[in-house]
VOPAGU-2260 file (C-alpha; in pm, 1 decimal, decimal comma):
REM VOPAGU-2260
SITE   aa  ch    i         X         Y         Z
SITE  MET   A    0    6945,5   12349,6   14222,8
SITE  LYS   A    1    6852,7   12134,7   13909,9
SITE  ALA   A    2    6678,0   12435,5   13745,6
SITE  ASP   A    3    6995,0   12644,2   13789,9
SITE  MET   A    4    7217,5   12372,6   13645,5
SITE  GLN   A    5    6969,2   12331,0   13366,2
SITE  GLN   A    6    6974,5   12709,7   13284,8
SITE  ALA   A    7    7349,1   12690,7   13304,2
SITE  MET   A    8    7376,9   12403,6   13045,9
SITE  ASP   A    9    7139,7   12606,5   12812,1
SITE  GLU   A   10    7365,8   12918,4   12844,2
SITE  ILE   A   11    7662,1   12682,0   12729,2
SITE  GLN   A   12    7603,5   12661,0   12372,2
SITE  LEU   A   13    7697,7   12314,5   12207,9
SITE  GLY   A   14    7912,8   12510,4   11938,0
SITE  THR   A   15    8119,2   12666,0   12219,0
SITE  ILE   A   16    8194,3   12305,1   12370,0
SITE  ARG   A   17    8297,7   12184,4   12014,5
SITE  LEU   A   18    8532,2   12468,0   11971,8
SITE  PHE   A   19    8676,6   12421,2   12325,8
SITE  CYS   A   20    8714,5   12031,7   12228,4
SITE  LEU   A   21    8893,6   12118,3   11908,4
SITE  ALA   A   22    9134,9   12384,6   12094,9
SITE  ALA   A   23    9207,8   12109,3   12361,8
SITE  GLN   A   24    9278,5   11840,7   12097,0
SITE  TRP   A   25    9523,8   12055,3   11866,9
SITE  GLN   A   26    9663,1   12265,5   12167,2
SITE  SER   A   27    9609,1   12568,2   11932,7
SITE  PHE   A   28    9336,2   12830,0   11882,0
SITE  THR   A   29    9467,4   12881,3   11525,0
SITE  VAL   A   30    9424,0   12517,9   11439,6
SITE  ALA   A   31    9100,5   12492,8   11600,8
SITE  ALA   A   32    8973,3   12789,7   11398,7
SITE  GLN   A   33    9117,8   12627,5   11079,7
SITE  LYS   A   34    8926,3   12287,5   11146,1
SITE  ALA   A   35    8598,9   12481,3   11248,8
SITE  GLY   A   36    8602,3   12737,7   10986,1
SITE  VAL   A   37    8615,9   13037,7   11206,0
SITE  THR   A   38    8862,3   13301,0   11327,8
SITE  PRO   A   39    9100,7   13230,7   11603,5
SITE  ALA   A   40    8963,0   13520,6   11790,4
SITE  ALA   A   41    8613,4   13343,5   11786,0
SITE  VAL   A   42    8774,7   13041,9   11942,1
SITE  SER   A   43    8936,1   13239,7   12211,9
SITE  ARG   A   44    8622,1   13432,8   12294,9
SITE  ALA   A   45    8430,1   13103,2   12302,9
SITE  VAL   A   46    8686,2   12952,2   12543,7
SITE  ALA   A   47    8699,4   13273,3   12759,1
SITE  ARG   A   48    8316,7   13253,7   12805,6
SITE  LEU   A   49    8315,4   12906,4   12881,1
SITE  GLU   A   50    8580,2   12952,8   13150,0
SITE  GLN   A   51    8384,5   13263,6   13284,1
SITE  ARG   A   52    8062,8   13064,3   13328,9
SITE  LEU   A   53    8224,7   12743,2   13470,3
SITE  GLY   A   54    8448,9   12966,7   13698,6
SITE  ILE   A   55    8733,3   12767,1   13624,3
SITE  ARG   A   56    9070,3   12794,9   13395,9
SITE  LEU   A   57    9076,4   12536,9   13126,7
SITE  PHE   A   58    9393,3   12646,3   12965,9
SITE  ILE   A   59    9750,6   12760,1   13067,6
SITE  ARG   A   60    9851,1   13014,1   12788,7
SITE  THR   A   61   10188,6   13165,3   12720,3
SITE  THR   A   62   10305,3   13324,4   12392,0
SITE  ARG   A   63   10467,7   13012,3   12278,4
SITE  HIS   A   64   10262,9   12736,8   12433,5
SITE  MET   A   65    9908,6   12614,6   12533,7
SITE  SER   A   66    9818,4   12346,6   12742,6
SITE  LEU   A   67    9513,0   12216,8   12945,1
SITE  THR   A   68    9482,9   12268,4   13321,2
SITE  GLU   A   69    9431,8   11937,6   13512,2
SITE  VAL   A   70    9072,4   12037,2   13567,6
SITE  GLY   A   71    9064,6   12126,7   13181,2
SITE  GLN   A   72    9179,4   11779,9   13071,7
SITE  GLY   A   73    8907,8   11608,7   13282,6
SITE  TYR   A   74    8632,9   11840,1   13138,0
SITE  TYR   A   75    8767,5   11795,4   12789,4
SITE  GLN   A   76    8751,8   11400,9   12823,7
SITE  GLN   A   77    8403,5   11436,2   12937,8
SITE  CYS   A   78    8304,6   11678,8   12658,6
SITE  GLN   A   79    8471,4   11495,8   12405,5
SITE  GLN   A   80    8291,4   11173,4   12506,3
SITE  ALA   A   81    7952,4   11341,4   12527,0
SITE  LEU   A   82    7996,7   11477,1   12168,7
SITE  MET   A   83    8110,4   11153,2   12043,8
SITE  GLN   A   84    7796,8   10975,9   12198,5
SITE  MET   A   85    7587,0   11254,3   12030,9
SITE  GLN   A   86    7750,0   11190,7   11696,0
SITE  HIS   A   87    7685,9   10805,0   11733,1
SITE  ALA   A   88    7329,8   10876,3   11805,7
SITE  GLN   A   89    7288,9   11093,2   11498,6
SITE  GLN   A   90    7472,8   10832,6   11277,3
SITE  GLN   A   91    7233,5   10561,5   11427,5
SITE  ALA   A   92    6922,7   10764,1   11335,0
SITE  LEU   A   93    7053,9   10803,2   10972,4
SITE  ASP   A   94    7147,8   10446,2   10952,9
SITE  ARG   A   95    6782,5   10367,1   11036,2
SITE  GLN   A   96    6687,9   10507,7   10683,0
SITE  ASN   A   97    6883,1   10200,0   10527,4
SITE  LYS   A   98    7040,6   10422,8   10271,2
SITE  PRO   A   99    7434,1   10445,2   10291,6
SITE  SER   A  100    7532,0   10797,6   10221,6
SITE  GLY   A  101    7791,2   11047,2   10329,2
SITE  THR   A  102    8176,9   11101,8   10248,1
SITE  LEU   A  103    8394,9   10806,0   10290,9
SITE  ARG   A  104    8787,7   10904,8   10340,2
SITE  ILE   A  105    9022,0   10635,8   10252,6
SITE  SER   A  106    9390,4   10612,0   10232,6
SITE  ALA   A  107    9566,4   10356,3   10038,2
SITE  PRO   A  108    9925,9   10270,4    9923,9
SITE  THR   A  109   10007,6   10336,4    9558,4
SITE  PRO   A  110   10049,3    9954,4    9439,7
SITE  TYR   A  111    9738,1    9831,1    9598,6
SITE  ALA   A  112    9525,4   10137,4    9509,1
SITE  HIS   A  113    9636,4   10123,1    9120,8
SITE  TYR   A  114    9614,9    9741,1    9076,3
SITE  ARG   A  115    9329,3    9653,2    9328,5
SITE  LEU   A  116    9142,4    9929,4    9498,4
SITE  LEU   A  117    9073,4   10158,5    9218,2
SITE  PRO   A  118    8931,2    9926,6    8944,9
SITE  MET   A  119    8682,1    9814,1    9229,0
SITE  ILE   A  120    8561,0   10178,3    9264,5
SITE  PRO   A  121    8300,3   10187,0    8982,6
SITE  ALA   A  122    8129,5    9863,5    9102,5
SITE  PHE   A  123    8103,3    9996,4    9446,9
SITE  HIS   A  124    7940,7   10332,3    9318,9
SITE  ARG   A  125    7682,2   10140,6    9137,1
SITE  LEU   A  126    7583,4    9982,6    9448,1
SITE  TYR   A  127    7598,1   10259,0    9656,5
SITE  PRO   A  128    7556,6   10603,6    9438,1
SITE  ALA   A  129    7506,0   10812,2    9773,9
SITE  ILE   A  130    7843,9   10763,2    9902,0
SITE  ASN   A  131    8126,0   11000,3    9809,6
SITE  LEU   A  132    8471,1   10873,0    9806,2
SITE  GLU   A  133    8779,5   11083,0    9912,2
SITE  LEU   A  134    9100,0   10881,5    9822,8
SITE  HIS   A  135    9423,1   10962,9    9949,4
SITE  ILE   A  136    9673,2   10761,2    9723,3
SITE  SER   A  137   10014,2   10770,6    9902,6
SITE  ASN   A  138   10265,7   10522,6   10092,9
SITE  GLN   A  139   10260,4   10774,2   10374,2
SITE  ASN   A  140   10085,1   10616,4   10689,4
SITE  VAL   A  141    9802,0   10817,1   10821,5
SITE  ASP   A  142    9716,0   10899,3   11196,7
SITE  PHE   A  143    9327,9   10832,9   11251,0
SITE  GLY   A  144    9342,8   11055,6   11537,5
SITE  GLN   A  145    9470,8   11365,9   11351,2
SITE  ASP   A  146    9387,8   11303,6   10977,3
SITE  ASP   A  147    9026,5   11199,1   10999,8
SITE  TYR   A  148    9025,4   10887,9   10773,5
SITE  ASP   A  149    8773,5   10624,6   10810,7
SITE  LEU   A  150    8968,1   10360,0   10650,9
SITE  ALA   A  151    9317,1   10277,4   10555,8
SITE  ILE   A  152    9498,8   10003,3   10365,1
SITE  ARG   A  153    9851,3    9930,1   10462,7
SITE  GLY   A  154   10104,4    9666,3   10332,9
SITE  ASN   A  155   10186,7    9492,3   10662,9
SITE  TYR   A  156   10092,5    9376,7   10990,8
SITE  LEU   A  157   10019,3    9640,7   11261,8
SITE  PRO   A  158   10162,8    9645,9   11589,0
SITE  ASP   A  159    9913,3    9648,7   11881,0
SITE  SER   A  160    9757,7   10001,3   11809,6
SITE  GLY   A  161    9384,2    9965,8   11938,8
SITE  LEU   A  162    9285,4    9962,4   11571,9
SITE  ILE   A  163    9094,1    9674,8   11390,0
SITE  ALA   A  164    9279,3    9513,4   11105,6
SITE  ARG   A  165    9145,7    9281,7   10838,1
SITE  LYS   A  166    9347,5    9086,6   10588,0
SITE  LEU   A  167    9273,7    9151,6   10247,6
SITE  GLU   A  168    9521,7    8931,8   10059,4
SITE  SER   A  169    9892,0    8815,4   10082,7
SITE  ALA   A  170   10050,1    8951,0    9795,7
SITE  GLU   A  171   10335,2    8745,0    9620,0
SITE  LEU   A  172   10669,3    8911,5    9576,2
SITE  ILE   A  173   10869,2    8845,3    9281,6
SITE  VAL   A  174   11210,7    8987,6    9115,5
SITE  VAL   A  175   11204,6    9121,1    8772,1
SITE  ALA   A  176   11433,3    9299,4    8520,6
SITE  ALA   A  177   11401,6    9419,9    8167,5
SITE  PRO   A  178   11539,2    9180,7    7885,3
SITE  GLU   A  179   11785,3    9436,3    7788,2
SITE  TYR   A  180   11948,9    9462,1    8140,6
SITE  LEU   A  181   11958,0    9053,0    8163,0
SITE  SER   A  182   12133,5    9048,9    7810,6
SITE  GLN   A  183   12403,2    9304,9    7924,3
SITE  TYR   A  184   12463,1    9182,6    8302,8
SITE  GLY   A  185   12319,0    8816,6    8285,9
SITE  TYR   A  186   12094,4    8633,9    8493,4
SITE  PRO   A  187   12119,3    8574,2    8869,8
SITE  HIS   A  188   12093,6    8223,6    8997,8
SITE  THR   A  189   12153,8    8240,4    9362,0
SITE  LEU   A  190   12090,1    8511,9    9620,0
SITE  ASP   A  191   12459,0    8563,2    9632,3
SITE  ASP   A  192   12438,6    8661,6    9284,7
SITE  LEU   A  193   12230,9    8970,5    9376,1
SITE  GLN   A  194   12550,9    9127,8    9491,5
SITE  LYS   A  195   12693,4    9150,5    9143,2
SITE  HIS   A  196   12378,3    9336,4    9021,0
SITE  ASN   A  197   12227,8    9681,9    9043,2
SITE  CYS   A  198   11927,3    9646,9    9279,3
SITE  ILE   A  199   11665,9    9914,4    9254,2
SITE  GLN   A  200   11608,5   10053,9    9611,9
SITE  TYR   A  201   11302,4   10162,0    9801,9
SITE  GLU   A  202   11282,1   10359,3   10105,4
SITE  LEU   A  203   10998,0   10371,6   10343,3
SITE  PRO   A  204   10843,9   10732,9   10369,1
SITE  ARG   A  205   10873,5   10812,5   10730,9
SITE  THR   A  206   11183,4   10604,7   10842,7
SITE  SER   A  207   11389,4   10616,5   10527,2
SITE  LYS   A  208   11492,6   10271,0   10597,5
SITE  LYS   A  209   11551,0   10085,9   10283,1
SITE  VAL   A  210   11314,2    9781,3   10240,5
SITE  PRO   A  211   11500,0    9430,4   10245,7
SITE  TRP   A  212   11398,5    9188,2    9974,0
SITE  GLN   A  213   11210,9    8856,7   10089,6
SITE  PHE   A  214   11274,6    8514,8    9956,1
SITE  GLN   A  215   11156,8    8169,4   10066,3
SITE  SER   A  216   11405,8    7869,5   10060,3
SITE  GLN   A  217   11303,6    7525,3   10201,5
SITE  GLN   A  218   11009,9    7695,0   10359,5
SITE  GLN   A  219   11217,6    7925,8   10536,6
SITE  LEU   A  220   11175,9    8303,4   10485,1
SITE  ILE   A  221   11473,7    8495,7   10414,6
SITE  GLN   A  222   11539,2    8866,8   10435,0
SITE  PHE   A  223   11804,3    8973,9   10183,6
SITE  GLU   A  224   11991,7    9315,5   10190,4
SITE  THR   A  225   12062,5    9439,9    9847,7
SITE  GLN   A  226   12257,4    9713,0    9735,1
SITE  GLY   A  227   12193,8    9947,9    9428,1
SITE  SER   A  228   12286,4   10281,1    9271,3
SITE  VAL   A  229   11925,8   10422,8    9238,8
SITE  VAL   A  230   11679,6   10489,2    9542,1
SITE  CYS   A  231   11314,9   10554,1    9521,2
SITE  GLN   A  232   11148,2   10743,2    9794,1
SITE  ASP   A  233   10778,0   10740,2    9887,6
SITE  GLU   A  234   10658,5   10619,1    9537,6
SITE  PHE   A  235   10680,1   10241,0    9497,3
SITE  LEU   A  236   10563,1   10224,3    9141,6
SITE  ALA   A  237   10849,3   10426,4    9018,0
SITE  THR   A  238   11073,3   10141,3    9083,7
SITE  LYS   A  239   10877,4    9928,6    8842,8
SITE  THR   A  240   10925,4   10192,8    8575,9
SITE  LEU   A  241   11294,9   10196,8    8647,5
SITE  ALA   A  242   11306,0    9836,0    8602,2
SITE  LYS   A  243   11104,5    9842,6    8275,4
SITE  CYS   A  244   11380,4   10104,2    8152,6
SITE  GLY   A  245   11671,6    9856,7    8235,1
SITE  ALA   A  246   11790,0   10026,3    8548,2
SITE  GLY   A  247   11826,5    9708,6    8728,8
SITE  LEU   A  248   11654,4    9424,3    8910,2
SITE  MET   A  249   11368,8    9506,9    9147,6
SITE  GLN   A  250   11141,6    9304,6    9395,1
SITE  VAL   A  251   10780,5    9401,9    9310,8
SITE  TYR   A  252   10436,1    9250,0    9388,0
SITE  ARG   A  253   10338,9    8986,7    9103,7
SITE  PHE   A  254    9992,7    9156,6    9078,3
SITE  SER   A  255   10157,4    9475,1    8966,8
SITE  VAL   A  256   10359,9    9337,1    8676,2
SITE  GLU   A  257   10123,4    9086,9    8534,9
SITE  GLU   A  258   10083,2    9258,8    8192,5
SITE  GLU   A  259   10445,3    9328,1    8150,4
SITE  LEU   A  260   10521,2    8946,4    8219,6
SITE  ARG   A  261   10275,0    8839,5    7969,8
SITE  SER   A  262   10422,4    9079,6    7702,1
SITE  GLY   A  263   10774,8    9002,1    7777,7
SITE  GLU   A  264   10855,8    9369,8    7880,1
SITE  LEU   A  265   10975,9    9224,6    8218,5
SITE  ILE   A  266   11111,2    8872,0    8300,8
SITE  GLU   A  267   11097,9    8706,4    8630,9
SITE  VAL   A  268   11416,1    8572,2    8782,0
SITE  LEU   A  269   11507,0    8378,0    9092,6
SITE  ALA   A  270   11174,6    8205,0    9060,7
SITE  GLU   A  271   11324,1    7904,8    9269,3
SITE  TYR   A  272   11330,7    8145,4    9558,4
SITE  GLY   A  273   10988,9    8263,4    9526,5
SITE  GLY   A  274   10690,2    8217,3    9746,8
SITE  ALA   A  275   10744,7    8523,4    9989,4
SITE  THR   A  276   10443,7    8737,7   10051,2
SITE  ARG   A  277   10335,2    9064,9   10218,1
SITE  PRO   A  278    9986,7    9099,4   10376,2
SITE  PHE   A  279    9762,7    9397,4   10273,1
SITE  MET   A  280    9558,1    9500,5   10550,6
SITE  LEU   A  281    9228,9    9703,1   10591,3
SITE  ILE   A  282    9239,8    9899,2   10915,9
SITE  TYR   A  283    9002,3   10123,2   11083,9
SITE  PRO   A  284    8952,1   10256,3   11423,1
SITE  TYR   A  285    8742,3   10040,1   11704,8
SITE  SER   A  286    8402,1   10163,3   11773,9
SITE  ARG   A  287    8081,2   10033,9   11915,6
SITE  HIS   A  288    7898,6   10185,9   11620,9
SITE  VAL   A  289    8052,8   10163,8   11280,9
SITE  PRO   A  290    7879,9   10385,7   11058,4
SITE  LEU   A  291    7677,8   10230,7   10787,0
SITE  LYS   A  292    7878,6   10397,5   10504,2
SITE  VAL   A  293    8210,7   10245,2   10653,7
SITE  ARG   A  294    8052,2    9894,9   10707,0
SITE  VAL   A  295    7921,1    9873,1   10363,9
SITE  PHE   A  296    8261,3    9963,7   10197,1
SITE  ILE   A  297    8438,1    9702,9   10436,9
SITE  ASP   A  298    8180,2    9428,6   10330,3
SITE  PHE   A  299    8228,4    9522,5    9977,1
SITE  LEU   A  300    8606,9    9507,8    9990,5
SITE  LEU   A  301    8644,4    9185,9   10208,4
SITE  SER   A  302    8373,9    9018,9    9960,2
SITE  ALA   A  303    8573,3    9136,2    9635,3
SITE  THR   A  304    8903,2    8999,4    9798,0
SITE  GLY   A  305    8745,3    8671,2    9896,0
SITE  GLN   A  306    8741,8    8744,3   10260,1
SITE  GLN   A  307    8469,4    8748,8   10528,3
SITE  GLY   A  308    8239,5    9046,7   10599,6
SITE  VAL   A  309    8219,0    9238,0   10941,5
SITE  LYS   A  310    7880,2    9119,9   11057,6
SITE  GLY   A  311    8046,1    9006,6   11383,5
SITE  GLU   A  312    8191,3    9318,1   11450,8
SITE  PRO   A  313    8090,4    9624,3   11670,4
SITE  GLN   A  314    7795,5    9804,5   11509,8
């Protein structure tokens, strides 16, 4: 009996199981084929062979839809877990060489990327020349389950998502405007004065919700809705360019306008309502074994931002 089972396992090639798992994950032979670099027909044949050898039906297929059967769902979960364990075993073997290498995929929002992350990259490469970086610079959130990123940086706390979140810094928010704008329209002295000004708006990429401005007064955080004739979608740094051109007031991260404040190209207003901050968080999926290339980057970034490393986390 055991010999028969072993023979059956030998016949079911690992590549066939991987193709089945891709098809199950994406609910599509076409997408699975794209991910694996083969043709949809090759995926279909692999699944058909697997169904024939197991003697079970794994998918319910129609002209418009494909889904796992109940037994197929259970088989997929066990196969996926086995593949992950094999991947972890392989990564552990590579890590024992004590030489971080491979490709690291990172997503970061534009303001933090340009003024914090990107200037750090040369120093990281000097320490770890065998690690290649793929940087996704966008304010669009990524889905770790589908987008295959190792790490992401985001400008807010996360809801309970099953991800590990490490705080990088609390970035101070300030309101700025060009001298030309202020000479024409005057300085705001209170928050109510903002209603008389053109306040440049920024919309969140996925929700199209305008981001309220944040202030602090008597140690209380105030969220303030502003109005303006110009709205920027997705690209936050465009709001800074508009402010420099005299289009209106804008609330920005102080770290993104330090040079312009020194040169006088931009002027800070409403400083007496300052002190509000937004956190930038480093996030990544929980895993019992964090690959070495990921661990060294996390340690590097947390050290560069004055935070603690990841030595106490799962490895």
